[in-house]
C-alpha positions in Angstrom: -74.7 84.4 56.6 -76.8 82.7 53.9 -74.4 83.9 51.2 -71.5 82.2 53.1 -73.5 79.0 53.3 -74.5 79.3 49.6 -70.8 79.5 48.7 -69.6 76.9 51.2 -71.8 74.0 50.3 -71.1 74.0 46.5 -67.4 74.7 47.1 -67.2 71.7 49.6 -68.9 69.4 47.0 -66.5 70.5 44.3 -63.5 70.1 46.6 -64.7 66.6 47.6 -65.1 65.6 44.0 -61.7 67.0 43.1 -60.0 65.1 45.9 -61.9 61.9 45.0 -60.8 62.3 41.4 -57.2 62.1 42.5 -57.5 58.6 43.9 -56.9 55.6 41.6 -60.3 54.2 42.2 -62.1 57.3 40.9 -59.8 57.6 37.9 -60.8 54.0 36.9 -64.4 54.7 37.6 -64.6 57.7 35.3 -62.4 56.1 32.6 -59.5 58.4 33.1 -57.0 55.6 33.5 -56.3 52.8 31.0 -57.4 49.3 32.1 -55.6 46.9 29.8 -56.4 43.2 29.8 -54.2 40.7 31.5 -51.7 39.6 29.0 -51.7 36.0 30.4 -55.4 35.6 30.1 -55.9 36.8 26.6 -56.3 34.0 24.1 -58.0 33.2 20.9 -61.2 31.2 20.6 -61.2 28.1 18.5 -62.9 28.4 15.1 -66.6 27.5 14.9 -67.4 24.2 13.2 -70.6 22.3 12.5 -71.0 18.6 12.5 -72.0 16.9 9.3 -75.5 16.3 10.7 -77.0 18.8 13.1 -78.9 16.0 14.8 -75.7 14.7 16.3 -75.0 17.8 18.4 -74.3 17.0 22.1 -76.6 18.3 24.7 -75.5 21.6 26.2 -74.2 21.8 29.7 -75.2 25.1 31.2 -72.4 26.8 33.1 -69.7 24.6 31.7 -66.9 26.0 29.5 -66.9 25.1 25.8 -65.4 21.7 25.1 -63.2 22.9 22.3 -61.7 25.9 24.3 -58.1 25.6 25.4 -57.1 27.8 28.4 -54.5 30.5 27.9 -52.2 28.8 30.4 -52.2 25.6 28.2 -51.6 27.6 25.1 -48.7 29.4 26.7 -47.1 26.2 28.0 -47.4 24.5 24.6 -45.7 27.5 23.0 -42.7 27.4 25.3 -42.4 23.7 25.7 -38.9 22.4 24.9 -40.3 19.9 22.4 -41.6 22.9 20.3 -38.4 24.9 20.7 -36.0 22.4 19.1 -36.7 20.3 16.0 -38.1 16.8 16.6 -36.5 13.6 15.7 -37.7 13.6 12.1 -37.1 17.3 11.4 -33.7 18.5 10.5 -32.7 21.9 12.0 -32.5 24.9 9.6 -29.0 26.2 8.7 -29.4 29.1 11.2 -30.6 26.8 13.9 -27.8 24.3 13.3 -25.2 27.1 13.5 -26.7 28.3 16.8 -26.6 24.8 18.2 -22.9 24.4 17.0 -22.0 27.7 18.7 -23.7 26.6 21.9 -21.2 23.8 22.3 -21.5 20.1 22.8 -24.8 18.5 24.0 -25.0 18.0 27.8 -24.9 14.5 29.2 -28.3 12.7 29.5 -28.2 12.6 33.3 -26.9 16.2 33.9 -30.0 17.1 35.9 -29.4 14.2 38.3 -25.7 15.2 38.7 -26.6 18.8 39.4 -29.2 17.8 42.0 -26.8 15.4 43.7 -24.0 18.0 43.8 -26.4 20.5 45.3 -27.6 18.0 47.9 -24.0 17.2 48.9 -22.9 20.8 49.1 -25.9 22.0 51.1 -25.6 19.2 53.6 -24.5 20.5 57.0 -21.7 18.7 58.6 -22.0 16.9 61.9 -19.3 16.5 64.6 -17.5 13.6 62.9 -17.4 15.5 59.6 -15.9 18.6 61.3 -13.4 16.4 63.1 -12.3 14.5 60.0 -12.7 17.3 57.5 -15.2 18.1 54.8 -16.8 15.3 52.7 -14.3 14.3 50.1 -17.1 13.7 47.6 -18.0 17.4 47.7 -17.9 18.8 44.1 -15.1 21.2 43.2 -16.1 24.8 42.3 -15.0 26.6 39.2 -12.5 29.4 40.0 -14.2 32.3 38.2 -11.2 34.6 37.9 -8.9 31.9 36.5 -11.6 30.7 34.1 -12.2 34.2 32.8 -8.5 34.6 32.2 -8.3 31.2 30.4 -11.2 32.1 28.2 -9.7 35.5 27.3 -6.4 33.9 26.4 -8.1 31.3 24.2 -10.1 34.1 22.4 -6.9 36.1 21.9 -5.0 33.1 20.5 -8.0 32.1 18.3 -8.4 28.8 20.0 -11.8 27.2 20.9 -13.2 27.7 24.4 -12.9 24.0 25.1 -9.1 24.0 25.0 -7.5 23.7 28.3 -8.6 22.5 31.7 -11.2 24.4 33.7 -9.5 25.8 36.8 -11.3 24.5 39.9 -10.9 25.2 43.6 -12.0 22.7 46.2 -14.1 23.9 49.0 -13.0 21.0 51.2 -10.9 22.1 54.2 -9.0 19.7 56.4 -10.6 18.9 59.7 -9.0 18.8 63.1 -7.5 15.4 62.5 -6.1 16.4 59.1 -4.5 19.5 60.5 -2.9 17.4 63.2 -1.5 14.9 60.7 -0.2 17.8 58.5 2.2 18.7 61.3 4.1 15.4 60.8 
């Protein structure tokens, strides 16, 4: 009986450790699983600098972050800011950059964002009884017919013409209301 107990206790401990080692928490605890740093929180520290006179150092604020340190979020947003992506007013674009911009097509209108927001607001507006009776709002923006537009672009490419040649095929989502259908009978 004692030999069974002598075998059962160590084997149960080994079994418990083996099962605990299979869990993610134990793998991290024992260093069996990689724990990489968060890519969005990694940043470089600013270089050390000394003032001309050491007596002019500001008093330290315990517990406060360094005054010269920029957070990783601010560094990331400054890297992907549109002002940094395209050359500024005084900087001419490189030859490759200018070729890319020429290939992208004409510059959008200045108020394009306002137009897109207005069109989205108009198209998402649910109609009331009068709108259903009279028909959809006539100011609803037309929608590009994707199949016809693809066919037009393929024809232009086959003929060696620019993509801007020809009118963009559009389909109106407006449907005649009850009153419009009634008048169409006559």
